[in-house]
C-alpha positions in Angstrom: -23.7 21.9 -0.9 -21.9 20.2 -3.7 -22.7 17.4 -6.1 -20.4 14.7 -7.6 -20.5 12.2 -10.5 -18.1 9.6 -11.6 -16.4 9.8 -14.9 -13.9 7.8 -17.0 -10.8 9.3 -18.6 -9.2 7.6 -21.5 -5.5 8.4 -22.1 -3.8 8.7 -25.5 -2.4 5.2 -25.1 -5.8 3.7 -24.3 -5.6 3.4 -20.5 -8.9 4.0 -18.7 -8.7 6.1 -15.6 -11.2 6.4 -12.8 -12.3 10.0 -12.2 -14.7 12.1 -10.1 -16.2 15.5 -11.0 -17.4 17.6 -8.1 -19.5 20.7 -8.7 -20.6 23.6 -6.5 -24.4 23.9 -6.2 -25.1 27.0 -8.3 -27.9 28.2 -10.5 -25.6 30.7 -12.2 -25.0 30.2 -16.0 -21.6 31.9 -15.6 -18.7 29.6 -16.4 -16.7 28.5 -13.3 -13.0 28.0 -12.7 -11.7 24.5 -12.7 -9.2 22.6 -10.5 -7.5 19.3 -11.3 -6.2 17.6 -8.2 -3.3 15.2 -8.7 -2.7 12.7 -5.9 0.7 11.5 -4.8 2.0 8.0 -5.0 -0.1 5.9 -2.6 2.2 3.8 -0.4 0.1 3.4 2.7 -3.6 2.7 3.2 -5.8 5.5 4.5 -7.2 5.5 8.0 -10.9 4.6 8.4 -11.9 8.1 9.1 -10.0 9.6 6.1 -12.4 10.1 3.1 -9.4 10.9 0.8 -9.4 13.1 -2.2 -13.2 13.1 -2.7 -13.6 14.9 0.6 -10.9 17.4 -0.5 -12.7 17.9 -3.8 -15.9 18.8 -1.9 -14.0 21.3 0.2 -12.6 23.0 -2.9 -16.0 22.9 -4.8 -17.7 24.5 -1.9 -15.6 27.6 -2.7 -16.9 27.8 -6.2 -14.6 25.6 -8.2 -15.4 22.6 -10.5 -13.0 20.0 -9.3 -11.7 16.9 -11.1 -10.0 14.2 -9.1 -8.8 10.9 -10.6 -6.5 7.9 -10.1 -3.3 7.8 -12.1 -2.6 4.6 -13.9 -1.7 1.7 -11.7 -3.5 3.1 -8.7 -7.0 2.9 -7.2 -9.7 1.8 -9.6 -7.8 3.0 -12.7 -6.4 0.5 -15.3 -2.8 0.2 -16.5 0.4 -0.6 -14.6 2.3 1.9 -12.4 4.8 3.8 -14.5 5.6 7.3 -13.2 6.8 8.6 -16.5 3.4 7.8 -18.1 1.6 9.7 -15.4 2.3 12.7 -17.7 -0.1 11.2 -20.3 -2.7 10.6 -17.6 -2.6 14.3 -16.5 -2.9 15.4 -20.1 -6.0 13.3 -20.6 -7.5 14.6 -17.3 -6.9 18.2 -18.4 -8.5 17.5 -21.8 -11.6 16.3 -20.0 -11.8 19.3 -17.5 -11.1 21.9 -20.3 -13.8 20.3 -22.5 -16.6 20.9 -19.9 -19.1 23.5 -21.1 -19.4 25.1 -17.6 -15.6 25.4 -17.0 -13.9 28.6 -18.0 -10.8 27.2 -19.8 -8.8 30.4 -19.0 -9.2 29.7 -15.3 -8.0 26.2 -14.7 -5.5 25.3 -12.0 -3.5 22.3 -10.9 -3.2 21.2 -7.3 -0.6 18.5 -6.9 0.6 16.5 -3.9 4.1 14.9 -3.8 4.5 12.8 -7.0 1.4 14.5 -8.4 3.0 17.9 -7.8 6.0 16.7 -9.8 3.9 15.8 -12.7 1.9 19.0 -12.5 5.1 21.1 -12.9 6.6 18.8 -15.6 3.4 18.9 -17.7 3.1 22.7 -17.3 6.6 23.2 -18.5 5.9 21.1 -21.6 2.4 22.3 -22.3 1.2 25.3 -20.2 -2.5 24.9 -20.1 -3.0 25.6 -16.3 -3.1 29.3 -15.2 -1.8 28.5 -11.7 -0.2 25.6 -9.8 -0.2 24.7 -6.1 2.6 22.1 -5.4 2.3 20.5 -2.0 5.1 18.4 -0.5 6.8 18.4 -3.9 10.0 16.3 -4.2 12.9 17.9 -6.0 16.6 17.4 -6.2 16.0 13.7 -6.4 19.3 13.0 -8.1 20.9 13.2 -4.7 18.4 10.8 -3.1 20.1 7.5 -2.2 18.9 4.3 -3.7 17.6 3.0 -0.3 14.8 5.7 -0.5 13.4 4.1 -3.6 14.0 0.6 -2.2 12.0 1.6 0.9 9.1 3.1 -1.2 9.0 -0.1 -3.2 8.8 -2.2 -0.1 6.0 0.0 1.2 4.1 -0.4 -2.0 4.7 -4.2 -1.7 3.2 -4.3 1.8 0.1 -2.2 1.0 -0.5 -3.6 -2.5 -1.2 0.0 -3.6 0.6 -0.1 -7.0 0.0 -2.3 -10.0 2.7 -3.1 -12.5 6.0 -4.7 -13.5 7.5 -6.5 -10.4 4.2 -5.9 -8.5 2.7 -8.8 -10.5 4.1 -11.1 -7.9 1.4 -12.5 -5.6 3.7 -11.4 -2.7 2.6 -7.8 -3.4 -0.9 -8.7 -2.6 -0.4 -11.3 0.2 2.4 -9.3 1.9 4.9 -12.2 1.8 8.1 -10.3 1.2 10.2 -13.5 0.8 8.4 -14.4 -2.4 9.5 -11.2 -4.1 12.6 -11.8 -6.2 15.3 -9.3 -5.3 16.0 -8.7 -9.0 12.4 -7.7 -9.8 12.0 -5.3 -6.9 15.4 -3.7 -7.5 14.6 -3.2 -11.2 11.3 -1.6 -10.2 13.0 0.7 -7.7 15.7 1.6 -10.3 13.1 2.6 -12.9 11.2 4.6 -10.4 14.4 6.5 -9.5 15.2 7.2 -13.2 11.7 8.6 -13.7 11.9 10.8 -10.7 15.3 12.2 -11.9 14.0 12.7 -15.5 10.9 14.6 -14.3 12.5 16.4 -11.3 10.9 19.8 -11.0 14.2 21.6 -10.6 14.9 20.7 -14.3 11.5 22.0 -15.4 10.1 24.7 -13.2 12.1 27.5 -15.0 10.2 26.6 -18.2 6.7 27.2 -17.0 6.2 30.5 -18.9 5.5 32.6 -15.8 2.7 30.5 -14.5 2.1 31.4 -10.8 3.3 28.7 -8.5 2.6 28.1 -4.8 5.0 25.7 -3.1 3.6 24.5 0.2 5.9 22.5 2.5 5.4 20.9 5.9 8.1 21.6 8.5 7.8 18.0 9.7 8.0 16.4 6.3 10.2 13.4 6.6 10.7 12.8 2.9 11.2 16.2 1.3 13.5 18.7 3.1 12.6 22.3 3.7 15.8 23.3 1.9 14.9 21.5 -1.3 11.4 23.1 -1.2 12.9 26.5 -0.9 15.4 25.8 -3.6 12.5 24.8 -5.9 10.7 28.1 -5.3 13.9 30.0 -5.9 14.4 28.2 -9.2 10.9 29.2 -10.2 11.6 32.9 -9.9 9.4 35.8 -9.0 6.2 34.0 -9.8 6.6 31.6 -6.9 5.3 31.9 -3.4 6.7 29.7 -0.6 4.6 28.7 2.4 5.9 26.7 5.3 3.3 24.9 7.5 4.6 24.7 11.0 3.0 21.4 12.0 2.8 20.0 8.5 3.9 16.5 7.6 4.3 15.1 4.1 0.6 14.3 3.7 -0.5 17.9 3.5 -3.9 16.9 2.1 -5.1 16.2 5.6 -3.7 19.5 7.1 -6.4 22.1 7.5 -4.1 25.1 7.6 -2.3 24.0 4.4 -5.5 23.4 2.4 -7.0 26.7 3.6 -3.9 28.5 2.4 -4.1 26.8 -1.0 -7.8 27.6 -1.3 -7.2 31.3 -0.4 -4.4 31.5 -2.9 -6.5 30.0 -5.7 -9.5 32.2 -4.9 -7.4 35.3 -5.5 -6.3 34.0 -8.9 -9.3 32.3 -10.2 -12.5 33.8 -8.8 -13.6 36.9 -10.7 -15.2 38.6 -7.6 -12.1 38.3 -5.4 
């Protein structure tokens, strides 16, 4: 059994983020390890039977972790406009909250990131190493070689789903799914800024500066966005502290893959739970 409560995270630039803390049911007064889960960029709506990250948090908490999930700015119930560069500030604020909890052992806090959230996890850990372990699932890297049409396509997907707030997404078209009403200039500008942020925060530039933090790179063999070769190259760039795991039937959305999540949990248990 686990329990959850909503929380609000305020970033250094004043953006209010929606968060959820999930706790294992325990009567022990011993401090517990913490996990901050970082979602990817939401481009498509979830299916009706998918409970999303709260369900994943419950799964992690049932193994003895205190788990924080939250929405980055410009997504979900959080405020602000989507700006991938500023997701770094959001993660800093989320870690501030998690590390401030009296029942969290600040020496045993890990990051679990998915896609864009994995990129930010590595970037922040290279700049400010507060996590003791990182699991990066379906993490993009080598984005300098990605063609422009990839970012154009992701912008169109965000337009259709209305999943991101900000900049060119202010157009009513992004909420009424009327593509013809989106100006070509605004959508191109949005995609261009998105591409620049990905290149600036590309994990290949930063993973070597993580001060020896253990890294697990989990990749799905059927991922249609991130290649297996780029995932392996990321792990090689990280050095000896990195473990690479290939999920045979895994797609890009590894959050919903039971084998992938069980692997992540087992890896974290060995590093964070004192009785393992």
